[in-house]
Steps between C-alpha positions, in 0.01 A plus 500: 500500500757647275590351160858381459728721278487413138724593216390577142750388248523651141671320210700710258741415223783482750295252718275520804526807726346566837290811472260546778492374857148489640527535880147449634496674831394832657727793409617526865670168454555500123701822469759384765516174314566683169775713671659180644492327162666805339764506773582133451514555125733794554743289705520249217537772222685819436691605815561852341143602571424670839238379729230727385562439129472127548165530686332769302255432218472707183124517520266442795155403378211422735141427407420303808159475657515623870228572751605873523656734254762600753644140494613559127702798621617299815631227266692748295653661817596154618675432171680827542605403856629161373715668235300361210429862371802703395484873495503664151497164319189308604187573308177454710164384368229449759136438435293615787156331540239716672273300725276775622277748327334499163591816322799602295558800726507274809743259333725786394497647849582169667787431266635851539496452883723190459727665254571772742690245711756453220476801278827649630683179407363465147654688207278554192197389694191415301155379618323343215159339435623252230267343247583159670414625842160428643282794588627506856875448426774761436862434398785698654823521310833672540867456603596458868722794611 
């Protein structure tokens, strides 16, 4: 069963502000929900923004655990299809978790295979093994073209 959505509220000098919506569902359902919420918010807000500007996020970050590495890329491509990722302005940060193999060379090869699916769409593409990453994780960063 899925958890109900929850909101984290932060208190500042100017009062409480809603900062994070936690939508506990699979990405296949969660990303369309985010797009729908942004669409509703747009209709209540600035009507000078075009449809893509209202939906797109400035930074798409994903560190989700999925059964296969390809699902991390699938989720990004779904976000693109839904208009959540804006060309030239959305910064992408994906952590890919390798679930097969045991060597650095194997992990690097598996990640490179997934990156090939999106490399023509990412400007300033970087594949990093961050200090915070586990041995079998790699972080992909760049701007969506």
